[in-house]
N, C-alpha and C positions, 0 to 999 in steps of 0.2 A: 505493499501498497504506499501511496506515496507522502512527498512534502512542496514546501512552499512556496514565497520569491517579496525582494524591498529593499532600497540604498538610492546615492546618485549613480551614474553614471560614471567611471573614470574618462577623462578627456583626453586624455597622451596610452595607450596600452605599455609597460616598458614591457622591456624584454629578460628572461630569472637571469641568467652571464649580463648582464649588468648591470640588477641589484644588487646580484652576491657582489660587482664587484666594488661599489660603493658600499660595503656594507648594514640597505638597509636589515630590518627585517620581514619577520616571514607574513605580517601581515600588510603587507607594503605590497607583494606576490600581485600581479594582475594572474591569475588561474584560468582567464578567455576571454582570446582577441576573436572575437566576432568581425568577422571584414568585409561582407557580405551584410553588414546590417537585418543583418535574421533578430533578432532578440534585441527588445527594448529596453532601460536603462538602467528602470527596476529587475529585469530577471537577468543583469548581469549582476549588477548590482548581489544580490539573489544566491542568485549560483558562484563567482566571486571564494563569498564569506561563505558558506559551506563547503566551497573542496581547502579552505584556511581550514577552516575544523577538523578537514580529514588529513593535511596536514600534518596537526598540531594532538591528536588524535591517533591518528593511525597507521599517522607514517610512513602515508602512502602521497607523492603527486599528484596528484590529479591534472591534467591542462586540457580545456577545451579548444579545437582552432577553426575556427567557418571560412571558407576562406574567401575570395570575389574570379578566380579566376581558375578553373581547373592543369594542374599540375601533369594530367594522362597521368604518368606511372606513378597511383595516390605512395603506393605500400615503399618506393624511393626516396619519397617526398613521403613521409609520415619518418624514412630511418636520418633521412638529415632532420631536419625541424629538431626529431631531437637532441638528437649531437648537438645541435644550431645554440635552446636553449639546455641543457646538461641535463633531461629531465631526473628527480629520483639523485639526484647533487649534494642536494641538503638536508636528508635522510640517512636512514644508522644506514642502508642499502642500496643497491641501485631499483633502487625501488616508484618509480618513474612511470604514471598512463599517462597517457598524449592517445584523444578521439578530435581525428583530425578529418571533422567534414564535405565534400566538397560538391558541391551545388549543383550548380555546376556542369559537372562529369557523373551526378545522380549516382552519388559514392562517399564510403566512409570509412575506417579508420581504426581499430585500435593497438595502437601501438603497448610494444606491454617492457617495462622494465625484465635484465636479468633476474635481481631476487626474487619478483615479484612471475616468471610465467609456469611458475607447478605448484601456485594457487589457481592462476588464472589459463593457463593449459586453452591451449589453438580452438584444441574442440569448443570448449568455454565462450570465448568470446564471442566465435564464430553464430555457438547455438544463441545469444547474446542481442546479438546484429540483426541477425534478421527476425527474434521468436520477441521481442524487445521494440527494442530500437527502429526501426526498418516501423508495425504499424506504426507508432508517435508519429513518424518524417509523417508517411507517406499524411495523414489527417492534416497536415502543418503544423502539426505539435510541436516542434528541434529543443526550444527548452526542458518539456514535461517529458521529453525522449528524454533526452542527456539524465534524468531528475532518478526517475523507470531504471537506467541505464546503470548509472554510480548507487541505485539500490542495488541493486543483482551483486556488482563488484562487489563492494558491503559486508551484504549476507556472506558472499562465498567468505572475507575474508577477515572476517568475526571466528567464521573457522578452526581457516584452519595455518592462518596468519602466525608465527607465534608472537610473543609477546617483550621475550625479551634477547632481542637481536641484535647485536652489533659491531662496532669494526666501521673502525670510516673505506668511502669507498674506492676500493684504487685498479680497478677498472679502469684500462684506454677508453671502451665504447660501454653507453651505461646501460644500450636495445640492440641484443643480435637479428633485431627479425623477427619476431615474440607477437604476435599478435592475427587479426585475421583483418580482411575488406569483404566487405559489402555491398552489392550494388543498392541508392536505397532510390527513389522517388519523387520529394519534398514536394508536400498539395500535390500525391495525383487521386489523391483520396482516401478515405478508411473504408475499408470489406462493410458491403451490410453484416449485420449482425446475425445469422439462418434464425427461423421460432422453428420451434423441433413441433412435430405434428397431435408428440401428446404428448400433454402434464401434465400429463396426470402422476408422476410418481415423485412433481416435486408441489403436492399440494402444499397447504400451510394444512403441520402434524399435534396432532392433542398437549404437548412435551415442548418446553424449549427444545432441551437435551436433542431430543426425535430433532427438527424442528435443521438445529445445529446438523447432524449426524449428514439429515439431505442435503445440507446447502453441501458437504466434504462431498459430495459423488456430483456435484452440475462441477467441482470445481477438476474432480480425477477423470469427465468425461470430456471437461473443457464446454460446456453447455453458457451458450453467450447467450439465447434468447431474454432479455428482461422481464414480460410478460408475470414470471415463473410465478406462483400461488404461493414462496416461503416469502418472494418480499412486501415490503408495505406498497401499496400505493407508492406513495414517494419515495419510493422506493427503485420500484417499475420506468417513474418518470428519470430518474435520476438516472436509473445505467441504461433508456432514451439517449442519453449524451454523455455517458461517459465511457469512455473506449478502454477495454479489454482484452487482454495477449494472451497467451496462450504461457507464455515466463508468469508471469503478471501467476496469475492461476498452478503453476506450476510449483513458482513457492510460497503459496496463502499451504500449497495444498502436503504440503511439505508440512509444513510448522504444523499445521491444526492434524497431525495424524501422528505426530513425534507431541503432541499438548492435546492432548482429549479427553487419555483416559484422567489427565487432572483436570480440570475440569469442572465447578462447582456453579450451582446452579441460587441462583439469586433474584428470587417473584415480593413484590409486591403491590397486587391487581390483578392488572389487564398488560405491569410494564412483569421487566426478566429481566436478569443484565446475571451472562455466562462468563465468567473471568479465571483465570488463569493465578499462581503464585507470581506475587507481585513481583518476586525475585529476579526469573526472567521475564525478562526488559522488554522481551522480542517479540509477548505472546499478550496482541491490546484483549481486551476480550471484544463481546458482540451485545446487544444490546436487538433484541426484541416489544414485538408490544405482544398482544393479543387481540382479534378482534373471533367477529362469528366465527371464521370461517375453523381459526383455529392460530398454533404461534408466527409468527411471519416478522424475518430475520430487517428491522434496523439504518439499513443501509445507507437514505438517509443521510440522520440523525449518528451511526460513526464516521462519515465525511466529514463534518459538522464536528465534529466535537472532540474527536481522539487525529492529534497529528501525530508525526514522528517523526525524531532529529535528523542529527547526520549516522547515527551508529543505529539505525532502523530501531532506535529506544521508544513505544509513545508515550504521549504524557495532552493529559483533557488539554485543551487547548481557551476551558472556560469552566470552575468547578461550583454555579450556579444555575445544576439541570436537571429535569428528573426522574436521570440515572444515579443523582450521586447515591440515595437509597442503598448502593451495595457499596458501596465504599464504606462509613462507616467507621470502620475498621481501619480505615486507612490515615497517613496521614496529603499532601498534594504538597509536596516547595510554593515559589510561586509562580515557577514554571511549568508547573502540571506535572510536576515527577511526583508516580507514589512514593511514597516508602509507607514502611510498619510502626 
C-alpha cells in the first residue's frame, strides 16, 4: 500500500559528486533529476525527502532521473550516469539504486549497485518494472509509480539486507550492470479492470475474519473487479478509480498469509477492526463495516486514515475517528505511530 507528497522544488539540481566535493550534508543531496518536467514541484520535493530518509535509515542511495531526450542505449546510459553520480559512494558499501526513465524512448531501467545485487537480483528487478512500474506509467502516474516501485524494493530490503554492513567503498566501479530494462509507454492508458462473471464467492461474510479470508482469495487470484460484495459501496467507488497491480496484490497477499494466524478481531456495533501485534509495524489493520449483507471491508476509510512511512510502517493520519475503539490499549506518538 502506498505513501504521498509536498514542499518547494529546488531551482537547480546539483550532482551528487559536486555535493561531495563541497562536503555538504546528505539532506542537500538532490535525489530527483526531472529533465523532462513530468513531475510537479510538490512531487519532486516529496520524493527528495522520501529518498533522503532511505539513505539515512536504510543506507540505500536511490536516484531518480527522467531524461528529456532518449539516449538510445539505456543500459549503457544507466551505467555511465551511475558512475558520474557515484551512486552509493556515501553509503557503507556500493548501495546505490538508479531509476532511469526515458519517456521519449518508452523505456526504463533500474541500475543496482554491487552490494545490493544479492538483494535485488535481475529477475526481481524486471518483475518490479513490469508488474508495478509499467502499469502506473501507462496510466500517466509517474510519481505514484516511482513510490510504488520503491515500496517493493524497501520491503525486500527490510527482509534481506544486513544491518551491520560496514567499511568504505573500495570498488573502482559502483555498479557492474546489475538491474533490468523494460519497455514502458507513459500515458498510454491503464488496462480496463476485468469484471467477474460470477461474484458470488466474494459476497459480504457473517464475520469480519471470514471477509478478510475472502479478500485473501482476491489477492491470490489477482481479482481486480471493484464491484465485489466484500467491499463497502464507498470502497467500490474508490477501487473504480484506484490502480491495482499484480505486484501490489502479491505483496499484500504475502504479508496477509504470514500474519493471518495472529489477527485479533475487535467489534463495536456495526464496526470492526482486524489488527495484528503492534510490534509487527508492517502489518496494518483492516477496517470493516456491517451492512444488511454482512461484513464488508472499508478500503476507502483505510486509504483515508492509514499511511505508511519509508520503511513501510503504518500509522494513523488522524487519531480521532470511529475505529479508534479498537486501539484503546495502545498509545500513539504525535506522528500517529502506535506503541504499547
